[in-house]
N, C-alpha and C positions, 0 to 999 in steps of 0.2 A: 504494500500499499504506500502510495505518496500522498502526502498533504502539502499543499502550496498555499499560502497566505501572503497576500501584499496590500499595503495601504500607503497611499501617497497624499501629501497635502502641499497646496500651492496658494500662495497670497501675492495678489498685484496690488500695490498702493501708489496711485500717482498723487504724491503730496503736493508738488507744485503746480499741476495741471489745473486749469480753471475752464476746461472745454468739458461739455457733457459727455461727449464720445469717449473721454478717457476718464472711465470710472473704475473705481476699486472692485475687486472681485475675489472671492475666496473659493478654491476647488478642492474637493476630497473625492478619492477613488479608491474602491476596495474591490479585492478579487480573492475568492477561496474556492479551492477545488480539492476533490479527494478522487483518486484514480489508482488502478491497477497498475503496477510498476513492472511487472515481467512481460515484455513484448512476445515471449514464447508460448504464453498461456493460449488456450483455444479460445476464450472469450475474455475481451479486455472492456473496460468501460470507466468513464469519467462522469462526475457530477460537478457541477460549478455554479456559482453565483457572483455576478459583477455588478457593481453600484457606482454611477458617477453623479456628482452633486456639484454646481457651481452656483453660488449666491453673488448677485450683482448690486450694486449701490442704487441704481436708478432703474434697473428692468426686472422683468419676472424671472425667476430662477430657473435653471436647466436641471433636470432630473432625468435618469436613465437607468433602468433596472433590467437585468437579464439574467435568467436561469435557465438551466437545462441539464442534459445529460447526452453522452455519447456512448454507443456500444459498438463493438466490432467482434466478430467472430470468422473463424477459418474451417474449412472442412477438409481441405488438402492444402499443400504448400502454395499453389498457385491461384486458389480461389479464395475469396473473402466476400464477406458482407459488411456493411457499414450504416449504421443508423444515428442520424442527429435529431434531437427534439429539443425544444426551448421554448420559452416565453419571453417576450420583450414589452417593456411599458416606457413610454416617454411622456 
């Protein structure tokens, strides 16, 4: 099993800008997944969740969420199947 977790934070601050288009913003992103780690297994899978958030000083916030799972299997060395499923919300 492999667990991957990642979080990033960003902040933009226009201290001396007096233009409306130059506005402050804060961005937060998170990603977490759990997956099989042996590529030689007959069936491999991964579940994940991703979230992005940006808050602006003068505009509406941006929100993006995605969750899903991937699975793959093989019956012989040269034949494989792959399935992707997920849900997005913006």
